[in-house]
C-alpha positions as CSV (number, residue, x, y, z in Angstrom):
1,M,0.0,0.0,0.0
2,K,2.8,2.4,1.0
3,K,4.6,1.6,-2.3
4,T,1.5,2.3,-4.3
5,K,1.1,5.7,-2.6
6,L,4.8,6.5,-3.2
7,I,4.5,5.7,-6.9
8,L,1.3,7.8,-7.1
9,F,3.0,10.7,-5.4
10,F,6.1,10.8,-7.7
11,G,3.8,10.3,-10.7
12,I,1.9,13.5,-9.7
13,L,5.1,15.4,-9.3
14,L,6.3,14.2,-12.7
15,L,3.1,15.2,-14.3
16,S,3.2,18.6,-12.7
17,S,6.7,19.3,-13.9
18,L,5.5,18.5,-17.5
19,I,2.6,21.0,-17.4
20,V,3.8,24.3,-18.9
21,K,1.6,27.3,-19.1
22,S,0.4,28.0,-22.7
23,Q,2.3,30.8,-24.5
24,K,2.0,32.4,-27.8
25,Q,5.1,33.2,-29.7
26,P,5.8,36.1,-32.1
27,I,6.6,35.3,-35.7
28,V,9.5,37.8,-35.7
29,E,10.3,37.5,-39.4
30,E,6.7,38.6,-40.3
31,L,7.1,41.9,-38.4
32,K,6.1,44.6,-41.0
33,V,5.2,48.3,-41.4
34,I,1.5,48.9,-42.0
35,C,1.7,52.7,-42.4
36,E,3.4,55.9,-41.3
37,T,1.8,57.6,-38.3
38,P,-0.1,60.8,-39.4
39,S,1.6,64.2,-39.5
40,E,-1.6,65.6,-37.9
41,I,-0.4,64.1,-34.6
42,P,2.4,66.6,-33.9
43,H,4.2,65.0,-31.0
44,G,3.7,61.4,-32.1
45,I,1.5,58.7,-30.8
46,S,2.1,57.8,-27.1
47,A,-0.6,55.1,-26.6
48,I,-2.8,52.8,-28.7
49,A,-5.6,50.4,-27.8
50,Y,-8.0,48.1,-29.8
51,D,-11.7,48.2,-29.2
52,G,-12.6,45.2,-31.3
53,E,-13.0,47.1,-34.5
54,K,-10.5,49.9,-34.6
55,F,-7.5,51.3,-32.8
56,W,-7.6,54.4,-30.7
57,A,-4.5,56.5,-30.6
58,A,-3.5,59.3,-28.2
59,S,-0.6,61.7,-28.6
60,Y,1.8,63.1,-26.1
61,L,1.0,66.7,-24.9
62,D,-1.9,67.2,-27.3
63,K,-4.6,68.5,-24.9
64,G,-6.8,65.5,-25.0
65,R,-7.1,65.1,-28.8
66,Y,-7.1,61.6,-30.2
67,A,-7.4,59.6,-33.4
68,T,-8.7,56.2,-34.6
69,F,-7.3,53.8,-37.2
70,N,-9.4,51.3,-39.1
71,P,-7.2,48.3,-39.9
72,Q,-9.5,47.2,-42.7
73,T,-9.5,50.5,-44.7
74,Q,-6.3,51.9,-43.2
75,E,-8.1,55.2,-42.6
76,W,-7.2,57.6,-39.8
77,K,-9.9,59.8,-38.3
78,F,-9.2,62.7,-35.9
79,F,-11.3,64.0,-33.0
80,D,-11.2,67.3,-31.2
81,S,-14.5,67.9,-29.4
82,E,-14.5,69.9,-26.1
83,K,-16.5,67.2,-24.3
84,E,-14.0,64.4,-25.3
85,R,-10.9,66.5,-24.5
86,K,-12.3,67.3,-21.1
87,A,-12.9,63.7,-20.2
88,I,-9.4,62.7,-21.4
89,G,-8.0,65.6,-19.4
90,E,-9.8,64.4,-16.2
91,A,-8.4,60.9,-16.6
92,T,-4.8,61.9,-17.4
93,G,-4.4,65.0,-15.2
94,T,-2.4,68.2,-15.9
95,W,-1.5,68.7,-19.6
96,S,-4.0,66.0,-20.7
97,S,-1.1,63.8,-21.8
98,T,-1.8,60.1,-22.2
99,G,0.9,57.5,-21.2
100,G,-1.1,54.2,-21.4
101,M,-4.4,53.1,-22.9
102,T,-6.5,49.9,-22.9
103,F,-10.2,48.8,-23.1
104,I,-12.0,47.0,-20.3
105,D,-15.7,46.0,-20.7
106,N,-16.1,48.6,-23.5
107,K,-14.6,51.3,-21.4
108,L,-11.5,53.2,-22.4
109,W,-8.8,53.3,-19.6
110,L,-6.1,56.0,-19.8
111,S,-3.1,56.9,-17.6
112,S,-1.1,60.0,-17.2
113,S,2.2,60.6,-18.9
114,Y,3.3,62.4,-15.7
115,G,2.0,59.9,-13.2
116,F,-0.9,62.2,-11.9
117,S,-3.8,59.8,-12.3
118,F,-5.5,57.0,-14.3
119,G,-9.1,56.2,-14.9
120,S,-11.8,55.0,-17.3
121,I,-14.1,56.7,-19.8
122,D,-17.4,55.5,-21.0
123,T,-17.0,56.4,-24.7
124,Q,-20.8,56.5,-25.2
125,T,-21.5,59.2,-22.6
126,W,-17.9,60.4,-21.9
127,E,-18.4,60.1,-18.2
128,T,-15.2,59.4,-16.2
129,K,-14.1,57.4,-13.2
130,V,-10.7,58.7,-12.1
131,F,-8.1,57.6,-9.5
132,K,-5.9,60.5,-8.7
133,G,-2.5,60.3,-7.1
134,K,1.0,59.3,-7.9
135,H,2.4,55.8,-7.2
136,R,5.2,57.4,-5.2
137,D,4.8,60.8,-3.5
138,D,7.8,60.8,-1.2
139,N,10.1,62.8,-3.5
140,M,10.2,65.2,-6.4
141,A,11.5,62.8,-9.1
142,S,9.3,62.6,-12.2
143,Q,7.2,59.5,-12.8
144,H,5.2,58.1,-15.6
145,Y,2.2,55.7,-15.9
146,A,3.1,54.1,-19.2
147,G,1.5,51.0,-20.8
148,M,-1.8,49.6,-19.6
149,A,-3.4,46.2,-20.0
150,S,-6.2,44.1,-18.5
151,D,-6.4,40.3,-17.9
152,G,-10.2,40.5,-17.4
153,K,-9.9,40.8,-13.6
154,H,-7.0,43.1,-12.9
155,L,-5.6,46.3,-14.4
156,W,-1.9,46.2,-15.2
157,V,0.2,49.4,-15.5
158,A,3.8,49.8,-16.4
159,W,5.2,52.6,-14.1
160,H,8.5,54.5,-14.7
161,W,10.3,56.5,-12.1
162,Y,13.0,58.9,-13.3
163,K,15.1,58.5,-10.1
164,Y,18.4,57.3,-11.5
165,V,20.1,56.7,-8.1
166,M,17.7,53.8,-7.6
167,P,18.2,50.4,-9.3
168,N,16.1,49.5,-12.3
169,S,14.1,47.0,-10.3
170,Q,12.6,49.9,-8.3
171,T,12.2,52.4,-11.1
172,Q,10.7,50.3,-14.0
173,V,7.8,48.5,-12.3
174,L,4.7,46.5,-13.2
175,L,1.7,47.4,-11.0
176,K,-1.2,45.0,-10.5
177,I,-4.3,47.1,-9.7
178,E,-7.9,46.5,-8.7
179,P,-9.9,48.4,-11.3
180,E,-12.9,48.9,-8.9
181,T,-10.8,50.7,-6.3
182,G,-7.6,51.8,-8.0
183,K,-5.6,50.0,-5.3
184,V,-2.2,48.6,-6.2
185,I,-2.2,45.0,-4.8
186,N,1.2,43.9,-6.1
187,E,4.2,45.1,-8.0
188,Y,7.0,43.4,-9.9
189,P,10.2,44.6,-11.6
190,L,9.9,45.1,-15.4
191,P,12.6,44.1,-17.9
192,P,14.9,47.2,-17.9
193,G,15.4,49.4,-20.9
194,T,16.7,52.8,-21.7
195,R,16.4,54.6,-18.4
196,N,15.4,58.1,-19.8
197,A,12.7,56.7,-22.1
198,G,9.5,56.2,-20.1
199,A,7.5,54.9,-23.1
200,R,6.4,51.3,-22.7
201,G,4.0,49.0,-24.4
202,L,1.8,46.5,-22.4
203,I,-1.0,44.1,-23.5
204,Y,-2.6,40.8,-22.4
205,D,-3.1,38.2,-25.0
206,G,-5.5,36.0,-23.0
207,E,-2.7,33.9,-21.5
208,N,0.2,36.2,-20.6
209,L,1.2,39.9,-20.6
210,W,3.5,41.2,-23.3
211,D,5.9,44.1,-22.4
212,L,7.7,46.1,-25.0
213,K,10.5,48.5,-24.0
214,D,12.8,50.0,-26.7
215,N,12.9,47.0,-29.1
216,K,12.8,44.2,-26.5
217,L,9.6,42.2,-26.3
218,S,9.0,40.2,-23.2
219,A,6.3,37.7,-22.2
220,I,5.3,37.9,-18.5
221,D,3.4,35.4,-16.3
222,T,0.6,37.3,-14.5
223,S,0.7,34.8,-11.6
224,N,4.2,35.9,-10.4
225,G,5.5,38.7,-12.7
226,N,8.2,36.4,-14.0
227,V,9.6,36.9,-17.6
228,I,8.8,33.7,-19.6
229,S,10.6,34.6,-22.8
230,Q,12.2,37.6,-24.6
231,Y,12.7,38.6,-28.2
232,K,14.6,41.4,-29.9
233,L,12.9,43.2,-32.7
234,D,15.7,44.6,-34.8
235,K,13.6,46.4,-37.4
236,F,13.0,49.5,-35.1
237,K,14.8,51.2,-32.3
238,R,12.3,52.4,-29.8
239,A,8.6,51.5,-29.3
240,A,6.0,53.9,-27.9
241,S,3.0,51.6,-27.4
242,L,1.5,48.2,-28.0
243,A,-2.0,46.8,-28.8
244,W,-3.5,43.4,-29.4
245,D,-6.3,42.5,-31.9
246,G,-6.7,38.8,-30.9
247,N,-4.2,37.5,-33.4
248,S,-1.3,40.1,-33.7
249,L,0.5,42.7,-31.8
250,W,0.3,46.2,-33.2
251,I,3.3,48.5,-32.4
252,I,3.9,52.2,-32.5
253,A,7.6,52.6,-33.1
254,D,9.8,55.1,-35.0
255,K,6.7,57.0,-36.1
256,K,5.3,54.0,-37.9
257,L,2.5,51.5,-37.1
258,W,3.8,47.9,-37.2
259,K,2.1,44.5,-37.1
260,L,3.6,41.4,-35.6
261,P,1.6,38.1,-35.7
262,L,1.6,35.6,-32.8
263,K,1.3,31.9,-33.1
264,N,0.4,29.3,-30.5
265,S,3.3,27.4,-29.1
C-alpha cells in the first residue's frame, strides 16, 4: 500500500513538472510596417488600444485630442471635441497627456504621462471614473504611468520612475491594480530598458502579458511577474506603445505602425 502511494506521489510530481503554461510566440520574421503615423499628430502617438473594431491613438502633450485607425480600410480619423478632450484631461491630469491606454468592458482606460492619475471613460457618454494620485509621492522625481493592460480581472500598469540613483528593479515596475478601487495590490520589476525613455507597451493576449521596452519584447506570467521569454525586434529602435487585436501585436515605433503576428506554441 505504501509503495503504491509513493509511486502515485512521484507520478503526480512528474506530471506537474511537465505541465507548462500555454504561451503564444511572435513570428518575428513577419514583423512589418502597416503605415506611417499621421503628421496631424504633432508629438507622435504615445498610446494605442484596440476596441474590437478599430485602434484608438492618443498623442503626447496634445490637450486630449485623439485619433482612430481602421485596420480594414487603413483610414485615420481625428477627434477634437471639447467634451471628449475634457474627459481625457480628467483621466490623465495636468497637460492632458496620455501615457497608457486599454479597453476593459467597452470602457477606455487611460493613464497620465506624468503619473498624476489613471481612470476610465465611457465612450458612449464620456463620463469618467478617475483615480488620482502618484504611485510614489515621497520625493520630487518625475514618474510616468506608461503602458496599460487588463487580464479581465485586474488592471496592469507599467510605471516608470526617473530617479536614476535607484536600481532598475525599483524604477521600472509592473503594477497590479484593482480596477474597482484603483488600489495597487502587487508590483513586480519590469525588464529594464533605456532609463530616460518612459514609453512602454503593455498588453494581455488571453494567457500572458507582453511588455515592449525600446525594441525588447517580453512575455510575462501574470501569476508571479516572471519573464517567460524575450525577443529582440531589430527592425526598429524604440517603441512607444503596444496593442492586441486577438491575433497580432500592433506596435507604434519610430513614427510607424507595425504589425507582428503571434502563433500558439
